[in-house]
N, C-alpha and C positions, 0 to 999 in steps of 0.2 A: 671743367666739363669733360666727361668720359665720351670718347668717340667710339662709335660702333665700327665693326669691320667693314660694313657697307659704306659708311662715311669716309673712312680711311681709303678705301678703294677709289671712291669718286674723286677725292683730293689727289691721290697718286696719279689718276689719269689726267687731271688738270695740270698738275706739275710737270708731267711728262710732255704735254702739249706746249707748255711754256718754255720748257727746255729746248724743244725743237724750234719754237719761234725765236728763242734767243740765239740758238745755233745758226739759223739762217742769217741773222744779223752779223754774226761773227764771220761767216763766209763772205758776206757782202763787204764787211769792213776790211778783211785781209786782202781781198782782190782789189778793192778800191785804193788801199794804202800802196799796194805794189804799183798800181797804174798812175797814182797821183791824181785821180779824179773819180767821181762817183760812178760806179758801174752797176749794171742790173744783171747779175749772173744767172744762168739757167738754174743752178743749184738752189739759188735763193727761192725761186718759184716752186721748184720741186718739193723742197722742205716745207714751204708754206702750205702747199696742198695737203700734205700728209698731217701736218699739225692742225690744220683747219678741221679735218674730219674728226680728229680726236677731241678738239675743243668743242665742236658741235655737239658730240655725245655728252661731254662734260656739262655743257649748258643745259641740255635736256635733264640730265640726272640731278643737276642743282636746281632745276625749275626756274632758271634765270633767263627771261625773255630777252634781256639786253644782250647777253652773250650770243644767243641763238641768232638774233637779228643781225648782229655784226658779222658772224661767220657765213650766214646765208648770202649776204651781199658781196663779200669779198671772194667767196668760193670760186665763183665762175670767172672773176677777174684774174685770179691766179691761173686758171686754165687759158684764158685769152692771152696772157703774157707768154705762156709756154708756146702757144700757137704763133705769136708774133716772132718768136725766136726760133721757130721751126723745130721745136723740141717735143711738141705734144705727141705726134705720131711715132716718136722714137720710144715712147713709153709702152710697155707690154699692153696688148689689147684688154686683158682681163682687168688690169688696174685702171685703165681708162673707163671701162664700163662700170666698174665698182665706184669710181670717183663721181661719175655723172649721176649714178643711181642713188648714191648715199644721201644727198639732201632730200630727195623725194621720199626715201624710206623713213628718214627722220621726221619729215612733216607728217607722213602717214601715221606714224607711231604716235606722235603728239595729238593727232586728230581723233584717233580711235582707242588709244590706250587709256585705261581708267586712272592709274596713278600719275601719268605724265600728260594728261590732256591739256589743251589750251586754257580751259577754265582754270586749272591749278596754276598756270603760269600767271595769269592776270589777277588771281586772288590768292597769291602767296602771302600768308600771314607773316612770314619772316621779313617781308619788305614793305616798308611804310609807303603809302601812295606817292608822296613827294619824292622819296628815294627811288621809287620805280620810275617815275617821270625823268628824274635827274639821270639815272643810269642809262635810260634809253637815249636821252639827248647826247649824253657823253659818248655812248657807243656810236651813234649816228655821226658825230663830228669826227670821231677817230676812224670810222669806216670810210668816210668821205675821202680820206687821203688816197684810197685805192681807186675810188671813182675818178678823182682828179688825175691820178697817175695813168689810169686807163684812157681818159680822154686826151691827154697829152701824148700818150704812146700811139694812139690811133691816128692822131694828126700827123705824127712823125713817121708812122708805119714802122716804128722801131720801139722795142720795150726800153723804157727809161725811167729813172727815178729823179725827177726834177727837184729843185730847192723847195717848192711849195709843198711837195709831199712830206718833207721833213718838218716844216713849220706846222702843218696840220697834225702830223704825228705827235709832235711835242705837246701841242695844245690838248689834243684828245687824250693823250696818255696821262696828262696831269689831271684831267677831269675824271678819268676812270680810276686813277690812283685814289682820288678823294672819295669816289663812290665805293671803292674796295675797303676803305677805312671804315665807313659807316656799315658796310655789309659784312665786315670781318672776314673777308675772302683772302686768305693767304696766297692763293694761286695768282689772283690779279695783282696783289700788292708786290710780290716779288718779281712777277713778269714785267710790270710797267716801271718798277724802280730801275731795273737794268736797261730797259728800253729807252727811257728818257736820256741816259748818258750817251747811248749810241746815236740817238737822233741829233743831239747837240754836236757830236763828233762829225757826223756827216755834213752838217751845216758849216762847221769850221773848215772842213776839207774842201768844201765847194768855194768858200770865200777866200781862203788863205792858201790852199794847195797843200796844207800841212794838217796831219792828224791831231788828235787830241793829245797824245803823248809827246809829239814833236814840239808842241807849244810850251811844254814844261822846261824851265831853265836848265835843269840837270840832265835832261834827255837831249836837249839841242846840242850840247857839246859832244856827246857821244855820237850822235847821228852825223854830225859834221866831220868828226874824225874818221868815222867809218867810211864816209863818202869820199874823202880826200884820199884815204889809203887805197880804196877801190880804183879811183881814177888814175892814181900814180902807177898802179900795177898794170892797168890797161895801156898806158902810155909806153911802159917799158917793153 
């Protein structure tokens, strides 16, 4: 099937947002590996916010209500986590204003635009009714991880990524991956394929204090030797 320039642009936008989402996980992974525990870095939430704006636009252009719903729910949770880490006001005012206005602009666009109105989202002939319901359910479960994370963080008055966040992430990601197979959406497929590996890694780190690669037999020896050398140098 030949893809038009418009379709290629839309997919490129989606892939870029997924690259950013994956990059935030890499940032969180590296910082957590160094600390030996799960951390919630400021950069993780900053990248999340930018990626969410792009993904929201992608969802509108794809006329995919499941994607739009997920981004609208998590969008303000990203901002709240930045507030809890006292990092929100450090962001330039123009970007804060743009970020807060963006969801409302997108909603207004979908409400009054002809090609991307709400009617088109709910009557998209490319998505079967059962798949539409499945996609929304999968997105709600996946998005609930941030609602859960937000509630835990509010209780602690500190931005945190608890184990439950990664369990819900893994379950929701598996469901969206299944949805993407039926939807033939390469953006969601690649994004969640890499994501599931990272969610498992964070659970391993939480329960064992070791990362994913630390648990591999051939890596364990290298890590131990490197650690011993480092300690011996310090003692000298």
